[in-house]
Wavefront OBJ file of the C-alpha trace (Angstrom):
o trace
v 0.132 -0.205 -0.046
v 1.341 3.135 -1.037
v 0.906 5.126 2.499
v 3.235 8.262 1.711
v 1.668 9.294 -1.466
v -2.222 8.700 -0.066
v -1.874 9.995 3.208
v -1.318 13.219 1.463
v -4.664 13.055 -0.126
v -6.187 11.435 2.537
v -5.581 14.553 4.793
v -6.984 16.789 2.267
v -10.138 14.965 2.131
v -10.205 14.403 6.211
v -10.197 18.804 6.584
v -12.143 19.635 3.810
v -14.986 21.726 4.889
v -13.173 21.563 8.824
v -13.407 25.556 9.185
v -14.174 27.618 6.324
v -12.863 31.605 5.832
v -12.785 33.791 7.620
v -11.743 30.769 9.768
v -13.146 32.120 12.783
v -16.284 30.582 15.116
v -18.161 34.248 15.086
v -18.490 33.864 11.473
v -22.132 32.523 10.193
v -20.623 30.077 7.730
v -18.901 28.308 10.824
v -21.594 28.021 13.061
v -23.140 25.407 11.166
v -20.936 22.996 10.667
v -20.504 20.757 7.313
v -18.266 18.048 6.259
v -18.260 15.232 3.484
v -18.962 11.961 4.157
v -21.003 12.121 7.424
v -22.259 9.332 8.558
v -25.019 10.253 11.476
v -26.241 7.333 14.268
v -28.767 5.034 12.598
v -31.898 6.064 14.816
v -31.162 9.990 13.709
v -30.894 9.117 10.161
v -33.938 7.451 9.957
v -35.746 10.042 12.176
v -34.629 12.352 9.618
v -35.832 10.099 6.659
v -33.165 9.350 5.202
v -31.431 12.797 4.547
v -28.519 12.573 6.694
v -26.662 8.789 5.750
v -25.997 6.189 8.515
v -23.961 3.915 6.357
v -21.284 4.069 3.181
v -20.608 1.439 0.784
v -17.345 1.215 -1.414
v -17.157 -1.802 -4.083
v -14.243 -2.118 -6.598
v -12.407 -4.692 -8.900
v -9.501 -6.465 -8.051
v -7.763 -8.517 -10.776
v -5.441 -11.349 -8.998
v -6.037 -14.577 -7.716
v -6.941 -16.966 -4.376
v -3.667 -15.838 -2.973
v -4.560 -12.445 -3.324
v -4.854 -10.053 0.379
v -6.651 -6.761 0.582
v -5.406 -4.380 3.324
v -8.341 -1.526 4.494
v -8.644 1.220 6.592
v -11.169 2.912 7.682
v -10.488 6.759 8.590
v -12.680 9.360 10.106
v -12.653 12.600 12.484
v -14.688 12.321 15.613
v -15.836 15.927 16.719
v -15.170 17.086 20.197
v -17.740 19.481 21.893
v -15.613 22.512 23.103
v -17.719 24.409 26.057
v -15.866 27.370 28.333
v -17.016 28.521 31.733
v -16.511 31.198 33.808
v -15.469 29.992 37.510
v -17.860 31.246 40.221
v -15.398 31.847 42.796
v -11.495 32.391 41.392
v -9.134 30.097 43.518
v -5.552 29.972 43.168
v -5.300 26.040 43.259
v -7.280 23.322 42.913
v -7.076 19.654 44.527
v -6.541 16.708 42.631
v -9.888 15.887 40.612
v -11.536 18.785 41.918
v -13.904 20.898 39.550
v -15.058 24.334 41.132
v -18.494 25.670 40.066
v -18.792 27.485 37.074
v -21.516 28.854 34.617
v -21.416 28.099 30.831
v -20.739 31.033 28.845
v -20.793 31.897 24.624
v -17.310 33.868 25.393
v -14.642 34.229 27.913
v -11.478 36.232 28.286
v -8.615 35.535 30.305
v -4.793 37.098 30.145
v -5.501 38.493 27.183
v -6.304 35.487 25.179
v -10.396 35.113 24.096
v -12.400 31.533 24.498
v -15.352 30.617 22.598
v -17.382 27.455 22.327
v -16.801 25.115 19.064
v -16.134 21.962 17.716
v -12.554 20.360 17.860
v -11.540 16.862 16.300
v -9.597 14.244 16.613
v -8.540 11.689 13.864
v -9.633 8.781 13.848
v -8.288 5.123 12.028
v -9.353 1.415 12.333
v -7.190 -0.857 10.840
v -8.829 -4.435 9.885
v -7.024 -7.601 9.705
v -6.078 -8.713 6.044
v -8.426 -9.857 4.405
v -7.740 -12.572 2.081
v -9.611 -13.548 -1.394
v -9.354 -17.080 -0.778
v -11.516 -16.767 2.621
v -13.851 -19.816 2.696
v -16.974 -19.069 0.820
v -15.668 -15.661 -0.291
v -18.042 -14.990 3.097
v -18.758 -11.523 4.971
v -16.281 -10.552 7.363
v -17.884 -7.773 10.312
v -15.359 -6.207 12.497
v -17.117 -4.077 15.372
v -14.938 -0.989 16.616
v -15.692 1.662 19.814
v -14.499 5.030 21.085
v -15.161 5.371 24.720
v -16.616 8.759 25.854
v -14.597 10.668 27.808
v -14.498 14.470 29.550
v -11.317 16.705 30.183
v -11.019 20.157 32.168
v -8.743 22.763 31.459
v -8.576 25.722 33.939
v -7.868 28.902 32.529
v -5.907 31.664 34.911
v -6.124 35.092 34.886
v -3.261 38.187 35.074
v -3.523 37.876 38.854
v -2.339 34.100 38.685
v -6.029 32.474 39.727
v -8.164 30.366 38.265
v -10.779 31.967 36.705
v -12.523 29.980 34.352
v -12.672 26.287 32.619
v -12.587 24.944 29.023
v -14.498 21.621 28.953
v -13.982 19.594 26.183
v -16.912 16.371 25.913
v -16.629 13.578 23.672
v -19.555 11.129 22.807
v -19.003 7.318 22.716
v -18.637 5.976 19.070
v -19.820 2.379 17.891
v -19.294 0.982 14.389
v -19.471 -1.908 12.453
v -17.054 -2.456 9.127
v -18.244 -5.637 6.879
v -15.976 -6.594 3.968
v -17.062 -9.195 1.338
v -15.059 -10.505 -1.347
v -16.524 -12.903 -4.371
v -15.369 -14.152 -7.878
v -16.507 -12.363 -10.618
v -14.933 -14.226 -13.720
v -11.533 -15.710 -13.877
v -8.713 -13.998 -12.476
v -11.255 -10.928 -11.272
v -12.800 -10.508 -8.005
v -15.378 -7.729 -6.299
v -14.908 -6.636 -2.935
v -17.339 -4.544 -0.938
v -16.337 -2.662 2.189
v -19.714 -1.028 4.353
v -19.128 0.867 6.922
v -22.111 1.252 9.356
v -22.655 3.879 12.319
v -24.297 1.563 15.473
v -24.074 4.951 17.989
v -27.046 4.841 20.236
v -28.690 8.250 19.944
v -31.509 8.740 22.529
v -34.666 11.095 21.725
v -33.953 10.722 17.983
v -37.806 10.850 17.061
v -37.541 14.048 19.195
v -36.697 17.748 17.572
v -32.609 17.217 17.954
v -30.256 19.303 16.687
v -27.768 18.401 13.888
v -25.120 19.433 16.264
v -25.754 16.944 18.804
v -26.061 14.148 16.065
v -22.541 15.197 14.865
v -21.057 14.410 18.145
v -22.232 11.049 17.782
v -21.233 10.992 13.675
v -18.150 9.334 11.816
v -17.185 12.658 9.775
v -15.211 12.844 6.637
v -15.360 9.497 6.462
v -13.138 7.673 3.971
v -11.234 4.381 3.107
v -8.092 2.919 1.976
v -7.636 -0.136 0.348
v -4.360 -2.015 -0.625
v -3.824 -4.785 -2.528
v -1.179 -7.567 -2.048
v -0.106 -9.828 -5.374
v -2.932 -8.603 -7.401
v -3.980 -4.693 -8.691
v -7.029 -2.490 -9.005
v -9.254 -2.107 -11.516
v -9.873 1.764 -12.815
v -13.736 2.495 -12.070
v -13.095 5.539 -14.119
v -11.070 4.141 -16.987
v -11.626 0.243 -17.026
v -10.435 -1.930 -19.754
v -13.220 -2.541 -22.024
v -13.087 -5.945 -21.182
v -14.365 -5.179 -17.718
v -16.457 -2.090 -18.350
v -19.831 -3.938 -17.685
v -17.972 -5.521 -14.069
v -16.793 -1.764 -13.075
v -20.078 -0.549 -13.685
v -22.256 -2.905 -11.555
v -20.206 -1.794 -8.715
v -22.307 0.364 -6.076
v -20.901 2.740 -4.501
v -23.233 5.064 -2.136
v -21.731 7.978 -0.427
v -18.324 7.295 -1.965
v -15.887 7.421 -4.921
v -12.811 4.828 -5.299
v -9.952 5.943 -7.318
v -6.433 4.775 -7.986
v -3.795 6.685 -5.811
v -0.159 7.124 -6.312
v 2.518 7.344 -8.891
v 0.700 7.249 -12.428
v 0.008 3.529 -13.630
v 0.270 2.064 -10.072
v -2.749 -0.300 -9.234
v -1.963 -0.872 -5.412
v -3.654 1.468 -3.262
v -7.369 2.800 -3.651
v -8.972 5.805 -2.204
v -12.593 5.879 -1.917
v -13.185 9.248 -1.023
v -16.860 10.874 0.089
v -15.320 13.867 -2.328
v -15.466 13.237 -6.153
v -11.779 12.703 -7.519
v -10.211 11.484 -10.241
v -7.951 8.473 -10.679
v -4.428 9.460 -9.422
v -5.408 13.158 -7.830
v -2.713 14.835 -6.686
v -1.900 17.937 -4.193
v -0.438 20.955 -6.114
v 3.269 21.308 -5.379
v 2.564 25.238 -4.813
v 0.370 24.619 -2.091
v 2.211 25.508 1.351
v -0.475 23.441 3.455
v -4.150 22.655 4.081
v -7.003 25.794 3.852
v -9.707 23.517 4.285
v -11.335 25.138 1.622
v -10.260 23.650 -1.692
v -6.775 23.629 -2.821
v -7.685 24.994 -6.117
v -8.002 28.609 -4.659
v -4.900 28.582 -2.126
v -3.616 32.001 -3.847
v -6.787 33.890 -2.885
v -7.595 32.509 0.378
v -3.780 33.334 1.450
v -4.177 36.928 0.083
v -7.532 37.263 1.733
v -5.963 36.015 5.188
v -3.213 38.916 4.882
v -6.040 41.150 4.948
v -7.998 40.471 7.944
v -7.807 42.951 10.561
v -5.354 42.619 14.117
v -8.421 41.255 16.111
v -9.833 39.341 12.990
v -6.273 37.561 13.023
v -6.489 37.132 16.886
v -9.902 35.602 16.922
v -8.901 33.273 13.969
v -5.386 32.377 16.000
v -6.996 31.810 19.217
v -10.159 29.331 17.828
v -8.251 26.219 16.758
v -4.654 25.089 16.746
v -5.594 23.981 13.036
v -6.441 27.565 12.149
v -3.639 29.018 14.586
v -0.855 27.401 12.513
v -2.261 27.851 9.362
v -2.225 31.625 10.437
v 1.343 31.434 10.863
v 2.065 29.767 8.097
v 0.516 32.400 5.818
v 1.961 34.985 7.528
v 5.451 33.818 7.258
v 5.117 33.001 3.803
v 8.053 34.500 1.381
v 7.139 36.123 -1.517
v 8.584 33.705 -3.624
v 6.196 30.883 -2.086
v 3.409 33.058 -2.777
v 4.264 33.837 -6.452
v 4.354 30.728 -7.105
v 0.638 30.153 -6.630
v -0.296 32.957 -9.028
v -0.170 30.876 -12.246
v 1.364 27.444 -13.154
v 1.622 26.217 -16.996
v 1.137 22.795 -16.301
v 1.529 21.688 -19.883
v 1.648 22.478 -23.522
v -0.464 20.745 -26.498
v -0.245 21.595 -30.315
v -3.711 23.232 -31.846
v -5.228 20.844 -34.414
v -4.493 21.740 -37.767
v -7.083 23.987 -39.306
v -10.181 21.425 -40.900
v -8.895 18.657 -38.633
l 1 2 3 4 5 6 7 8 9 10 11 12 13 14 15 16 17 18 19 20 21 22 23 24 25 26 27 28 29 30 31 32 33 34 35 36 37 38 39 40 41 42 43 44 45 46 47 48 49 50 51 52 53 54 55 56 57 58 59 60 61 62 63 64 65 66 67 68 69 70 71 72 73 74 75 76 77 78 79 80 81 82 83 84 85 86 87 88 89 90 91 92 93 94 95 96 97 98 99 100 101 102 103 104 105 106 107 108 109 110 111 112 113 114 115 116 117 118 119 120 121 122 123 124 125 126 127 128 129 130 131 132 133 134 135 136 137 138 139 140 141 142 143 144 145 146 147 148 149 150 151 152 153 154 155 156 157 158 159 160 161 162 163 164 165 166 167 168 169 170 171 172 173 174 175 176 177 178 179 180 181 182 183 184 185 186 187 188 189 190 191 192 193 194 195 196 197 198 199 200 201 202 203 204 205 206 207 208 209 210 211 212 213 214 215 216 217 218 219 220 221 222 223 224 225 226 227 228 229 230 231 232 233 234 235 236 237 238 239 240 241 242 243 244 245 246 247 248 249 250 251 252 253 254 255 256 257 258 259 260 261 262 263 264 265 266 267 268 269 270 271 272 273 274 275 276 277 278 279 280 281 282 283 284 285 286 287 288 289 290 291 292 293 294 295 296 297 298 299 300 301 302 303 304 305 306 307 308 309 310 311 312 313 314 315 316 317 318 319 320 321 322 323 324 325 326 327 328 329 330 331 332 333 334 335 336 337 338 339 340 341 342 343 344 345 346 347 348 349 350 351 352 353 354 355
């Protein structure tokens, strides 16, 4: 599996839409989170009449034999609710495990920093046992996974050194299932399927519930990375004519499988919730992720440079990834910015008149 190349593309997929320009929590577009590849709890999805999916399915073709094996990794983000509180009575120190009385607030300032509620994210990865096409009967292999709930407190000190506030990070439990199937569709050709299911319980799903609450129990930016041993993946976008009917019969739901790596390599497949082409690449002129489409790096970088000092302050204090982005843009040399301005990828002759 070509993880070096696929990781660059997968990271861009993972964080696409994570935070949008102007990269501040107070911005309207960032007050309603949206991402591709969201798998909601099943009960919530059904209560919404399926408008939010709870499962994702990948089907692909492999040319190989009974000794061919497939490596499968499922990746997604888990959202963490970050809330902010003000202590009722500031204190100098706390005993181990002590949680002082506090009240939730929408904005809190301490020691020159501003803190606001936000949804942070943790990267998750589930690595499955190698799936061999010689599995008896090419039957279903089902793998359950789970991540426990967790609540963390970070205490904030004011100018005088006293503890005056608190950041609470709360993570809901997640449960899911990954189903893998494989079957021979003709001599030397196998169809492999990967189905991801969100099995997280979600209380009161039938009652009106905010999408933010459901997102905390969802798999976000979900995608699958597959690698083949002793075989090769078939391009579903440009299959050989002899395999076109089999490729058309692959059912992909909520995802788009493409070949990844150097042109011509067929050992790695990325099944992405974003429509891609075979062998996608991050533009070499891109200095880093902007969460908003790598095709517009220049304009986003210029817009970030024009933010006011107060806007930059909010951006830098809202999220660690946004802070890193701001630091990268502000320290970018002119030569790097100019590289984004326009790049000639290649030339081709015009057809002769009349052709």
